[in-house]
C-alpha positions as CSV (number, residue, x, y, z in Angstrom):
1,M,41.9,-5.1,72.9
2,K,40.6,-7.0,69.8
3,K,37.5,-8.0,71.8
4,I,36.8,-4.4,72.8
5,V,37.1,-3.3,69.1
6,F,34.8,-6.1,68.0
7,L,32.2,-5.3,70.6
8,L,32.3,-1.6,69.6
9,F,31.6,-2.5,66.0
10,I,28.7,-4.8,67.1
11,F,27.3,-2.0,69.2
12,L,27.6,0.6,66.5
13,G,26.0,-1.7,64.0
14,V,23.0,-2.2,66.2
15,L,22.9,1.5,67.1
16,F,22.8,2.6,63.4
17,A,20.7,-0.3,62.0
18,K,17.6,0.8,60.2
19,I,14.2,-0.3,61.4
20,N,12.2,-2.2,58.9
21,I,8.7,-0.7,59.1
22,N,7.2,-3.8,57.6
23,T,8.4,-6.1,60.4
24,A,9.2,-3.9,63.4
25,S,7.5,-4.5,66.7
26,I,5.7,-1.7,68.6
27,E,8.8,-1.5,70.9
28,E,11.1,-1.1,67.9
29,L,8.9,1.5,66.3
30,K,8.8,3.5,69.5
31,T,12.5,4.0,69.4
32,L,12.0,6.3,66.4
33,N,12.0,10.0,67.0
34,G,8.4,11.2,67.4
35,I,6.8,7.7,67.4
36,G,5.0,6.8,70.5
37,E,2.6,3.9,71.4
38,A,-0.4,5.3,69.3
39,K,1.7,6.0,66.2
40,A,3.4,2.6,66.4
41,K,0.1,0.9,66.6
42,A,-1.1,2.9,63.6
43,I,1.9,1.9,61.6
44,I,1.2,-1.8,62.4
45,A,-2.5,-1.4,61.6
46,Y,-1.6,0.2,58.2
47,R,0.8,-2.6,57.3
48,K,-1.7,-5.3,58.1
49,E,-3.7,-4.0,55.2
50,Q,-0.7,-3.7,52.9
51,N,3.1,-3.6,53.3
52,F,5.0,-0.4,52.8
53,T,6.6,-0.3,49.4
54,S,8.7,2.9,50.2
55,I,9.7,4.7,53.3
56,E,7.7,7.8,52.0
57,E,4.5,5.8,52.3
58,I,4.7,6.0,56.1
59,K,3.2,9.5,55.6
60,K,-0.1,7.9,54.7
61,V,-0.3,6.6,58.3
62,N,-2.6,8.8,60.4
63,G,-0.6,11.2,62.6
64,I,2.7,10.9,60.6
65,G,3.3,14.0,58.5
66,E,6.3,15.5,56.8
67,K,8.0,16.7,60.0
68,I,8.0,13.3,61.6
69,F,9.0,11.7,58.3
70,Q,12.0,14.0,58.1
71,N,13.0,13.0,61.6
72,I,12.9,9.3,61.0
73,K,13.6,8.8,57.3
74,D,17.3,7.9,57.8
75,S,16.4,5.4,60.5
76,I,13.7,3.3,58.6
77,S,13.6,0.9,55.7
78,V,11.1,-1.3,54.0
79,N,13.5,-4.3,53.2
């Protein structure tokens, strides 16, 4: 029983972990609601020029506006 509880906590931690937009891979970024291959590549291209200093800065990426930001803001971080 203890193993099941432990595995459940591990699973939930991974499930609810925030994605660091400064280090995430294309595949990780694509798990975000509204982010596909093209937007994931745009995020990576943006961060090659400069790291994100806040999650709000992701709205500067071409194709990511307020609606997508509202969908992903609780799932991303810059740390």
